[in-house]
Each structure stands twice: as C-alpha cells, then as structure tokens.
C-alpha positions as semicolon CSV with decimal commas, in nm:
position;residue;x (nm);y (nm);z (nm)
1;R;3,867;9,487;2,365
2;Y;3,993;9,377;2,704
3;Q;3,769;9,388;3,013
4;E;3,808;9,307;3,382
5;I;3,497;9,194;3,568
6;K;3,490;9,179;3,948
7;T;3,246;8,934;4,106
8;S;3,060;8,984;4,434
9;T;3,320;8,763;4,606
10;G;3,605;8,984;4,487
11;Y;3,744;8,757;4,211
12;V;3,864;8,953;3,910
13;S;3,793;8,780;3,579
14;E;3,986;8,903;3,278
15;K;3,811;8,862;2,943
16;T;3,891;8,946;2,586
17;I;3,578;9,049;2,396
18;Y;3,557;9,002;2,022
19;E;3,275;9,175;1,837
20;C;3,191;9,158;1,469
21;S;3,193;9,493;1,294
22;A;3,041;9,376;0,965
23;C;2,715;9,206;1,063
24;K;2,492;9,441;0,861
25;G;2,364;9,277;0,547
26;C;2,482;8,929;0,646
27;P;2,239;8,664;0,513
28;R;2,305;8,431;0,811
29;K;2,267;8,695;1,084
30;A;1,944;8,544;1,225
31;E;2,112;8,203;1,256
32;C;2,435;8,342;1,403
33;I;2,285;8,573;1,667
34;R;2,038;8,370;1,870
35;S;2,007;8,582;2,184
36;K;1,659;8,670;2,307
37;S;1,736;9,038;2,343
38;K;1,459;9,294;2,293
39;T;1,693;9,496;2,075
40;P;1,596;9,458;1,707
41;L;1,809;9,209;1,513
42;E;1,928;9,481;1,273
43;E;2,098;9,669;1,559
44;R;2,275;9,368;1,710
45;S;2,614;9,219;1,623
46;K;2,793;8,894;1,711
47;R;2,993;8,910;2,038
48;I;3,223;8,644;2,188
49;E;3,384;8,665;2,533
50;V;3,701;8,462;2,594
51;A;3,861;8,415;2,937
52;K;4,213;8,312;2,833
53;Y;4,341;8,241;3,186
54;F;4,042;8,013;3,251
55;N;4,095;7,830;2,921
56;E;4,466;7,777;3,002
57;K;4,383;7,632;3,345
58;R;4,106;7,412;3,202
59;D;4,340;7,274;2,935
60;S;4,609;7,214;3,198
61;M;4,370;7,020;3,422
62;E;4,232;6,827;3,123
63;S;4,583;6,707;3,036
64;K;4,645;6,606;3,401
65;I;4,328;6,399;3,439
66;M;4,383;6,224;3,106
67;T;4,718;6,078;3,215
68;G;4,735;5,718;3,337
69;E;4,762;5,827;3,700
70;G;4,472;6,068;3,659
71;K;4,252;5,794;3,519
72;Q;4,342;5,561;3,809
73;L;4,260;5,830;4,066
74;R;3,928;5,905;3,896
75;M;3,837;5,535;3,897
76;N;3,895;5,520;4,275
77;R;3,692;5,831;4,341
78;S;3,327;5,812;4,428
79;I;3,104;5,911;4,138
80;Q;2,802;6,019;4,339
81;A;2,780;6,188;4,676
82;E;2,412;6,109;4,728
83;G;2,495;5,778;4,896
84;V;2,684;5,957;5,172
85;F;2,393;6,192;5,235
86;A;2,151;5,900;5,243
87;Y;2,375;5,720;5,495
88;V;2,397;6,032;5,712
89;K;2,020;6,080;5,704
90;T;1,911;5,720;5,760
91;D;2,187;5,536;5,947
92;L;2,316;5,830;6,150
93;S;1,963;5,974;6,192
94;F;2,078;6,326;6,110
95;R;1,778;6,524;5,986
96;R;1,844;6,882;6,097
97;F;2,112;7,102;6,243
98;L;2,094;7,177;6,614
99;T;2,257;7,521;6,587
100;K;2,196;7,844;6,399
101;G;2,441;8,058;6,206
102;I;2,689;7,983;5,928
103;K;2,990;7,924;6,154
104;K;2,807;7,700;6,400
105;V;2,639;7,497;6,127
106;G;2,978;7,465;5,954
107;A;3,132;7,335;6,276
108;E;2,845;7,090;6,324
109;W;2,877;6,967;5,965
110;T;3,255;6,927;6,009
111;L;3,200;6,712;6,317
112;L;2,945;6,503;6,130
113;A;3,185;6,456;5,837
114;M;3,463;6,353;6,075
115;A;3,230;6,102;6,244
116;Y;3,134;5,959;5,904
117;N;3,500;5,925;5,799
118;I;3,595;5,757;6,129
119;L;3,303;5,513;6,095
120;R;3,404;5,437;5,739
121;M;3,766;5,376;5,840
122;H;3,647;5,155;6,129
123;H;3,432;4,946;5,894
124;K;3,724;4,907;5,651
125;G;3,946;4,795;5,941
126;Q;3,687;4,542;6,057
127;N;3,666;4,398;5,707
128;G;4,044;4,391;5,654
129;R;4,039;4,646;5,372
130;L;4,256;4,926;5,518
131;G;4,504;5,059;5,263
132;T;4,322;4,904;4,967
133;H;4,167;5,072;4,664
134;L;3,903;4,957;4,421
135;Y;4,170;4,963;4,151
136;S;4,544;4,946;4,202
137;L;4,718;5,284;4,179
138;A;5,002;5,330;3,934
139;A;5,343;5,325;4,104
C-alpha cells in the first residue's frame, strides 16, 4: 500500500509499504521478524517500508560524491567539527551565550561564526596561504 506521513515540521514523506501475506507456517519466521513487539509472533507478519523519493535522492548524491570532483571536494573538507568548537571555547573564551531566546542566540552564534571565519582568513593571509587548498581542485 501507499502511505503519506506528515512530520511535526510539516514535511510529507511518501512511503510504499510491502507486507507479507503468507507468513503463517513459515519455518524461518522467528529469524525474519526480529521486532520486540508485545504482539505474539504468530500474529505478526514481515513489513518493509520504502521511501522511493528518498532512495532516488540518496543514489543521486552518491553518484555525485563519487566523481573525481566530488572526491577532491571531500578531501578539502574538514572531517571533524570538534576542533572549531575547541578553538571557540579556549582561544576565543566563549563559554556561554549572553542572550536568551532562539533568535537572539542564533544571532549571537552567527556573529561568533563570522568572527571565527574572519580570524581564519586573516591567519591564512598572514601565512601566505589565501586561495590555496590542501589538495588541488580538478579544473
């Protein structure tokens, strides 16, 4: 069957649900259905939910990041973000927000991120590394 599920944020997910109709008497039923439902095993059947739009988009992005250019861009991208947070906490001495509320904290975080990016660009300029990458990008 086909089902539309709306999340709390308003996104509508479209899923196709496949359910086995002949699970009774199957010798591998206990191995196949591993859910921890309180419903007795005899009353349950195998169910698979497939989001086809999501799978199409995932396959599309997988093919993009596996190209030569995608691999170069991934090599130049930072693997971990923890270093940035450590720098903000220790070197910039930022331990807590000075404002309250989502919008004000968002504005404060945006200013902090801009300050970090400007400092980073300044340090690259001082070291003569502006316009350089860790690995050369494909033309």
